[in-house]
N, C-alpha and C positions, 0 to 999 in steps of 0.2 A: 169678432172679438172673442178672445179666449182668456180664461182665468188661469193663472198658474197655480201651482200647488200651495204656495204660501198664501195667496189670496183666498183660495177655497177653504183652507184650514181656518183662516181668520174669520171668514164669513159664517163658519159653522159655530163660532163662539156665541154666547148669549146676546142676540141682537133681535130687534124687531124686524119683521119682513119689510116694513117701509124703509128702514135704514139700508137693508140689503138692496132694495130697488134703487134707492138714491145712488148707491155706489155703482151698481152694475149698469144702470141706464142713464143716470144723471152725471156721473163724474168720470168713470172709466173710459167711455167712448171718446171723449174729447181731450183726455190727458196726453201729454207728450210722453211717448214710450221711452225716450232716452233720458229725460230729466225727471219724469214723474210729475211734472207741474200740470195742474189743472188750468182751465180757463178761469178768468175771474168769476167768482160766484155771482149768479144772477137769480134772485129769488123768483122772479116771474117765470123764467124758463124752467127752473127746478120744480116749481109748484105745478106747472102744466104736465110735467112728467109724473109727479106723484099722484095727481088727480086723474084717474082714468074715467070711470063712468059717473063719479060723484065728487063734489068738492069737499074732500075730507080734510085737506090742508088749505088754509087761507092766510096764515100769518107767517112772517119771517121767523119768528121765534120757534115755530114748529119745525121749520127746516133746521134751525140751529140745534134743536134737541136731537134730531137725527144725526147731524154731523158730530155731535158730542158722543153719540153711541159709537160711531166709526172711529173717533179719536181713541176711545177707551180700549179698543182691540187692535190698535196700531195700523188700521187700514189707511188712515189719513193723518197728516200733520199740517200745521199752518206754515207757510213759507216764512212769514215774519211773526213776531210776537203779537198776540191779540188779547184783548180782554174778553173772556168767555161769556160775560154777561152783556156784551155789546153786540151790535149787528155784525153779521159776517158778510153781508152783501158787499160785493166789490173786492173781497179778499181773495187771495190765491192759496190753494191747498197743494200739498205734495202728497202723491200716492206712492209711498216708498216701496211697496211690495211689487209694483209692476216693473221696476228696474232690476229686480233680482232674478238670478237664475232659478230654474224650476225647483231644485232641491236644496239650494244654498242655505236658506233660513227657515224652511218649513218646519223642521224639527223643533226649532225654538218656540214655535207656537203651540207645541204639544206638551211642553213641560211646564205645568202650572204649579206654583208653590208660594208659600209665605216667605218673607225675608228671613235670612239666617246670618249668623255671625261670620261665616266663611264665604259669603257670597262675593263673586267677582263678576263684573260686566263682561260681555262677549267683546273681545278686542276688535275683531273684524267688523262687527256690527257698529261699534262706536265710530270707527273710521268712516263707514258708509253713511251713517245717519248724520254725523257731524258735517260732512260735505253737503248733505241735502238741506240741513237747516242753517248752514252758513257759519259754523264755528271754525275760527281760524286755528285756535290752539285747543286741542282736545286731550292733551296729556293731563293727567289728574294726579293729585297728591294723595297720600294715605289719609290725610286729614279730611279731604273732600269726600273720599270713599267712606271713611268712618262716620262722618256726619250724616251721609245719606243712609247708611245701614242703621245707625242709631235712630234716625227719624222713623223709619219704617218698622223697626223692631217694636216701636211703641204703638203700632197699629196692626196687631196680629190678625185682625179680621180681613186685612187686605191680601188678596191672592191674585197674582198675575202670572202670565207666561214669562219665560226667560227673555223672549223678545221685548215684552212690555217693560220688564224691570230695567233692561239696558236702555230702552227708549226713554224712560223716566229719568234715568241717570244722565243721559245726554241732554235732556231738557234742563235738568238742574245745573249742569255745567254751563250751558248757554246763559242761564239766568245769572250765574256767578260771573261769567265773563263780561256781562253787560252791567254788572252792579257797580255803583259808585263806592269808593273806599276799598276796593279789592287790592290787597297788598301784594308787593313784589311783582309789580306789573308794568307794562308799558301799553300805550294806546296805538292801535292800528286802525285807522279810519274811525269808526264809531264803536269799535269793539276793544275790550280789555283783554290782554293776553299775559301769560306768565313770562317774566323776563328769563332769558336763557343765561348760560354761563358768560361771565364777563362783567366789567364794571362800567356803569353808565353814570357819568358825572351830571349832577343837576346844575341849574343855572347859578345858584349861590356858590357852589364849589368852583365853577368856572370863573366867576367874578373875583373870588378870593385869589385864585391862581394868577389872574391877570393883574390884580392890584399889587401883589407882592413881587411879581415879575418886573413891574415898572419900578418899584421901590429899590430893587437890588441891581437894576441895570445902570 
């Protein structure tokens, strides 16, 4: 098992050694290298890896805490939306960095900064992450970008890498696409997407056309 440059850089961010062990020995070896998908999380097997000579970890929430550390530096994502205060047992993770070329995104982990007015997400990374987390429509509006920037400008203590800023933006897009009441949209499966150019008649309009067509015939 070999760690690529992007993984090595992320693992050098502020993390506990236990979180690093969980990634290197518990998640990475069984993850699919083409999709980045992990096996479903099994607390029992992960606890056995974390506990070497002593039972330092005994509870699922302790494993959750380590996974949240890995989430914070972009080493893992959840395949589907989850409640972070609920059990992760049986859930599936995505290890996005293992699918990347050695030098493709490593530099994005080195550039840490607070949010600023001129920030723009990395377009190639948006495309790759959107596919990994299942976003159908990842085109974004200036309003969506502005709302994101405005939110984080109000939290000047938050400092993330360029990779993590784009990752957060992608998660925000996914949340918006799944939100009820999202305007100018159509539904594809269970996901809300922006409508593209063209006019889509709703049922009321269709019924009115049918009614007056019959009247005039």
